C-alpha positions as CSV (number, residue, x, y, z in Angstrom):
1,M,75.3,41.5,-11.1
2,D,76.0,45.0,-12.5
3,T,73.2,47.2,-13.8
4,G,74.1,46.7,-17.5
5,T,74.0,42.9,-17.2
6,H,70.6,43.0,-15.5
7,I,69.2,45.2,-18.2
8,V,70.4,43.0,-21.1
9,M,69.0,40.0,-19.2
10,G,65.7,41.8,-19.2
11,V,65.9,42.1,-22.9
12,A,66.8,38.4,-23.2
13,I,63.8,37.3,-21.1
14,G,61.6,39.4,-23.4
15,G,63.1,37.6,-26.3
16,L,62.5,34.2,-24.7
17,A,58.8,35.3,-24.2
18,T,58.3,35.0,-27.9
19,L,58.3,31.2,-27.4
20,D,55.0,31.7,-25.7
21,P,52.3,31.3,-28.4
22,A,50.1,34.0,-26.7
23,V,53.0,36.4,-26.9
24,H,54.0,35.4,-30.4
25,N,50.5,36.2,-31.7
26,D,50.0,39.5,-29.9
27,P,52.4,42.4,-30.6
28,A,50.8,44.5,-27.9
29,L,51.4,41.8,-25.3
30,F,55.0,41.3,-26.5
31,G,55.7,45.1,-26.1
32,A,54.2,45.1,-22.6
33,I,56.2,42.0,-21.6
34,L,59.4,43.4,-23.0
35,A,58.8,46.6,-20.9
36,G,58.0,44.4,-17.8
37,T,61.1,42.2,-18.2
38,V,63.5,45.1,-18.7
39,V,62.1,47.0,-15.7
40,G,61.6,43.8,-13.7
41,S,65.2,42.6,-14.3
42,H,66.4,45.8,-12.5
43,A,63.6,46.3,-10.0
44,P,65.2,44.7,-6.9
45,D,68.1,47.1,-7.3
46,F,65.8,50.1,-6.9
47,D,67.1,50.3,-3.3
48,T,70.2,51.9,-4.8
49,F,68.6,55.2,-4.0
50,L,69.5,54.5,-0.3
51,K,73.0,55.6,-1.1
52,L,71.6,59.1,-1.3
53,R,71.1,58.9,2.5
54,N,74.4,57.5,3.6
55,N,76.7,54.5,3.1
56,A,75.6,52.9,6.4
57,V,72.0,52.6,5.3
58,Y,73.0,51.5,1.8
59,I,75.4,48.8,3.0
60,R,72.9,47.4,5.6
61,H,69.9,47.3,3.3
62,H,71.2,47.1,-0.4
63,R,70.2,43.6,-1.7
64,G,68.3,43.1,1.5
65,I,64.5,43.4,1.7
66,T,64.1,44.2,-2.0
67,H,65.7,40.8,-2.9
68,S,63.7,38.9,-0.3
69,I,61.0,36.2,-1.2
70,P,58.1,38.5,-0.4
71,A,59.6,41.4,-2.4
72,V,60.3,39.1,-5.4
73,I,56.6,38.2,-5.4
74,M,55.5,41.8,-4.9
75,W,57.7,43.2,-7.8
76,G,56.2,40.9,-10.4
77,I,52.6,41.7,-9.3
78,L,53.2,45.4,-8.9
79,L,55.0,45.9,-12.3
80,A,52.6,43.7,-14.2
81,G,49.7,45.5,-12.5
82,I,51.0,49.0,-13.5
83,I,51.6,47.9,-17.1
84,H,48.2,46.2,-17.3
85,A,46.5,49.4,-16.0
86,I,48.0,51.3,-18.9
87,V,47.2,48.6,-21.5
88,P,44.2,46.7,-20.0
89,S,43.4,44.8,-23.1
90,I,46.5,42.5,-22.8
91,N,46.6,39.1,-21.0
92,F,47.6,39.8,-17.4
93,V,48.6,36.2,-16.5
94,H,51.2,36.0,-19.3
95,L,52.4,39.6,-18.6
96,W,52.9,38.7,-14.9
97,A,54.6,35.4,-15.5
98,W,57.3,36.8,-17.7
99,T,57.8,39.9,-15.6
100,A,58.1,37.8,-12.5
101,L,60.6,35.5,-14.2
102,A,62.8,38.5,-14.9
103,V,62.6,39.5,-11.2
104,V,63.4,36.0,-10.0
105,L,66.4,35.7,-12.4
106,H,67.8,39.0,-11.1
107,V,67.9,37.6,-7.6
108,L,69.2,34.2,-8.7
109,V,72.2,35.7,-10.5
110,D,73.0,37.9,-7.6
111,I,73.4,35.0,-5.2
112,P,76.6,33.6,-6.8
113,N,78.3,36.9,-6.5
114,A,80.8,37.6,-3.7
115,Y,78.6,40.5,-2.5
116,G,75.5,38.3,-2.2
117,T,72.0,39.0,-1.1
118,Q,69.5,38.4,1.7
119,A,67.4,36.4,-0.7
120,Y,66.0,34.0,2.0
121,R,64.3,36.6,4.1
122,P,62.0,36.4,6.0
123,F,63.2,32.9,7.0
124,T,66.8,34.2,7.7
125,N,68.6,37.5,7.4
126,K,71.9,35.7,6.6
127,W,73.8,37.1,3.6
128,V,74.0,34.4,0.8
129,A,77.1,34.9,-1.3
130,H,78.6,31.9,-3.0
131,G,81.5,33.8,-4.6
132,V,81.6,32.1,-8.0
133,I,80.8,34.9,-10.4
134,N,82.2,38.4,-10.5
135,T,79.7,41.3,-10.2
136,F,80.5,42.0,-13.8
137,D,81.3,38.9,-15.8
138,P,82.3,39.8,-19.4
139,Y,81.4,36.4,-20.8
140,I,77.8,36.6,-19.5
141,F,77.4,40.2,-20.7
142,L,78.9,39.6,-24.1
143,L,76.8,36.5,-24.7
144,H,73.7,38.6,-24.1
145,I,75.0,41.4,-26.3
146,G,75.6,38.8,-29.0
147,G,72.1,37.5,-28.7
148,I,70.6,40.9,-28.9
149,V,72.6,41.7,-32.0
150,A,71.6,38.4,-33.6
151,W,67.9,39.3,-32.8
152,L,68.3,42.7,-34.5
153,L,69.8,40.9,-37.6
154,G,66.8,38.7,-37.9
155,A,67.5,35.6,-35.7
156,N,64.7,34.0,-33.8
157,P,65.0,35.6,-30.3
158,G,63.3,32.8,-28.4
159,Y,65.6,30.0,-29.7
160,T,68.6,32.3,-29.7
161,F,68.4,33.1,-26.0
162,L,67.3,29.6,-25.1
163,I,70.7,28.4,-26.5
164,I,72.5,31.3,-24.8
165,Y,71.0,30.5,-21.4
166,A,71.9,26.8,-21.8
167,V,75.5,27.9,-22.4
168,I,75.4,30.2,-19.4
169,A,74.0,27.4,-17.2
170,L,76.9,25.2,-18.1
171,Y,79.3,28.2,-17.4
172,Y,77.8,28.5,-13.9
173,V,78.4,24.8,-13.3
174,K,82.0,25.2,-14.5
175,R,82.6,28.2,-12.1
176,Y,81.1,26.2,-9.2
177,L,83.5,23.3,-10.0
178,D,86.4,25.8,-10.2
179,K,85.5,27.1,-6.7
180,R,85.2,23.6,-5.3
181,E,88.7,22.7,-6.5
182,I,90.1,25.9,-5.0
183,I,88.5,25.1,-1.6
184,R,89.8,21.5,-1.8
185,K,93.4,22.7,-2.4
186,I,93.2,25.3,0.4
187,R,91.9,22.7,2.9
188,E,94.8,20.4,2.0
189,F,97.3,23.2,3.0
190,Y,95.3,24.4,6.0
191,P,93.4,21.5,7.6
192,E,92.3,23.8,10.5
193,T,90.4,26.1,8.1
194,E,87.1,27.4,9.5
195,Q,85.9,29.5,6.6
196,I,87.0,30.2,3.0
197,V,85.5,33.3,1.1
198,T,86.2,33.4,-2.6
199,S,85.9,36.5,-4.7
200,P,86.3,35.9,-8.5
201,T,87.8,38.7,-10.4
202,I,86.9,39.9,-13.9
203,K,89.7,37.6,-15.2
204,Q,88.6,34.1,-15.7
205,N,91.7,32.4,-14.2
206,R,92.2,34.7,-11.2
207,W,90.4,34.6,-7.8
208,R,90.8,36.4,-4.5
209,V,90.5,34.3,-1.3
210,A,90.2,35.1,2.4
211,I,90.8,32.2,4.7
212,T,89.9,31.9,8.3
213,T,91.7,29.4,10.4
214,T,91.7,28.8,14.2
215,D,94.4,31.3,14.8
216,Y,95.0,33.3,11.6
217,F,93.4,35.1,8.7
218,Y,95.2,34.5,5.3
219,V,94.6,36.6,2.2
220,G,95.7,35.3,-1.1
221,V,95.1,35.0,-4.9
222,V,94.5,32.0,-7.0
223,K,95.9,32.1,-10.5
224,D,95.7,29.2,-12.9
225,G,95.0,26.9,-10.0
226,H,98.0,28.1,-8.0
227,I,97.4,29.6,-4.6
228,D,99.6,32.5,-3.5
229,I,99.2,33.7,0.1
230,I,99.9,37.4,0.2
231,D,99.0,38.5,3.8
232,Q,98.7,36.8,7.2
233,F,97.0,38.3,10.2
234,K,96.6,37.1,13.7
235,K,93.0,36.3,14.5
236,V,92.0,38.5,17.4
237,P,88.4,38.8,18.6
238,L,86.9,42.2,19.3
239,P,87.6,43.3,22.9
240,N,84.6,43.2,25.2
241,N,85.0,46.6,26.8
242,D,83.1,49.9,27.0
243,L,85.1,51.5,24.1
244,F,84.2,48.7,21.6
245,Q,80.7,48.4,22.9
246,L,80.2,52.1,22.1
247,A,81.9,51.6,18.7
248,K,79.6,48.8,17.8
249,R,76.6,51.0,18.4
250,D,77.8,53.5,15.8
251,K,75.7,53.1,12.6
252,N,78.7,52.8,10.3
253,I,80.4,50.2,12.4
254,A,77.2,48.3,12.9
255,A,76.5,48.3,9.1
256,F,79.9,47.0,8.4
257,L,79.7,44.2,11.0
258,S,76.3,43.1,9.7
259,F,77.7,42.7,6.2
260,S,81.3,41.6,6.4
261,P,82.0,37.9,7.2
262,V,85.8,38.2,7.5
263,Y,87.6,41.2,8.8
264,R,90.3,42.4,11.1
265,W,90.4,45.4,13.4
266,E,92.9,48.0,14.5
267,Q,93.0,50.5,17.4
268,R,95.0,53.6,17.2
269,E,95.6,56.1,20.0
270,Y,95.9,59.9,19.3
271,D,96.2,62.9,21.6
272,D,92.4,63.6,21.8
273,F,90.7,60.5,20.5
274,T,90.9,56.8,19.8
275,E,90.3,55.4,16.3
276,I,88.9,52.0,15.7
277,R,89.2,50.6,12.2
278,M,87.5,47.5,10.7
279,I,89.0,46.2,7.5
280,D,87.2,43.7,5.2
281,L,89.7,41.1,4.0
282,R,87.7,40.0,0.9
283,Y,88.5,42.8,-1.5
284,R,92.3,43.3,-1.6
285,S,93.2,45.5,-4.5
286,N,96.4,47.3,-5.4
287,E,98.0,46.3,-2.1
288,R,95.1,47.8,-0.1
289,Y,91.9,46.7,1.6
290,P,89.5,49.3,0.3
291,F,86.3,48.3,2.2
292,V,86.6,49.7,5.7
293,A,84.6,51.1,8.7
294,V,86.2,53.7,11.0
295,V,85.0,55.4,14.1
296,Q,86.8,58.0,16.2
297,I,85.9,58.3,19.9
298,D,87.1,61.1,22.3
299,D,88.4,60.7,25.8
300,N,85.0,61.4,27.2
301,M,83.5,58.4,25.3
302,H,81.7,60.5,22.7
303,I,81.8,59.5,19.0
304,L,83.4,62.3,17.0
305,T,83.0,60.9,13.5
306,S,82.7,57.7,11.6
307,Y,82.6,56.3,8.1
308,T,82.1,53.1,6.2
309,G,82.6,52.4,2.5
310,W,85.1,51.9,-0.3
311,I,88.2,54.0,0.1
312,F,91.3,53.7,-2.1
313,S,93.6,56.1,-0.3
314,E,94.3,57.2,3.3
315,R,93.9,60.9,2.3
316,K,90.4,60.3,1.0
317,L,89.5,58.4,4.1
318,Q,90.7,61.3,6.3
319,N,88.7,63.7,4.1
320,K,85.5,61.6,4.7
321,L,86.2,61.6,8.4
322,E,86.6,65.4,8.5
323,V,83.3,65.8,6.8
324,G,81.8,63.4,9.4
325,D,78.6,61.6,9.7
326,S,76.3,62.0,12.6
327,P,76.3,58.7,14.7
328,V,73.2,56.9,15.8
């Protein structure tokens, strides 16, 4: 989810903590838990600082190790330990339990996004992305805001957020059922389907879909249950030659390939170099596919420049390539 939603979720977990008798009777413990749940609800995304290095590192590692099972355990203990060191008189077990819940909830609500996480590490490095909830869902966000406002106006925060989370749980079930119906309809039209990637949009009744069949990629939108195929691409595997082997060793291309489950590629020949472009098919927007990876290789098999990330115009992409990024 987005940062704002994670933060309001942290406040909500702090409100739920008031149902705990130990918290209800100890204002100092409540204050510590509220701090722990707000920070804990965002802690797994502390890896956002990796973007300061470069996009390749960020794409390969964001929502990776920091969302893994060992990290989730570590975040709760670490944050509770720091707060307990500042306020040693409070009950550590209750502080840790509610802080850990906020961390766990962060990871759980990231899994249904189209972006996904590597939440099952160290057992597998596979990206888990169910594609049923948009990264920012206005219904989920506004329900939390409504609960916080009700709390400020005097409502019991524990019961208020208990009701809100029951509603959100039903909402998740609805979205899973919506996705299942979309997949059922697609498989009726394309029995040879190998993979279907769904990406819900901010609009409740509109989804993006990327379909992989035996011979083709199809990109479409689903609106009010109606599937509209917009693009079709021949499914062509990456060539197994020296040029592409070199390209796959570039850090930007490698990061893209480690992350994208459905993409196509292009090869363009210029006077002094060859450009290889990987295009993720999940995020079509304004008639473009903005998530790409590009590498330029000269005639002597040297990587000149490369880039991966979100680009919404060809001019900006060329500017990024002119700046360059030292390959690894």
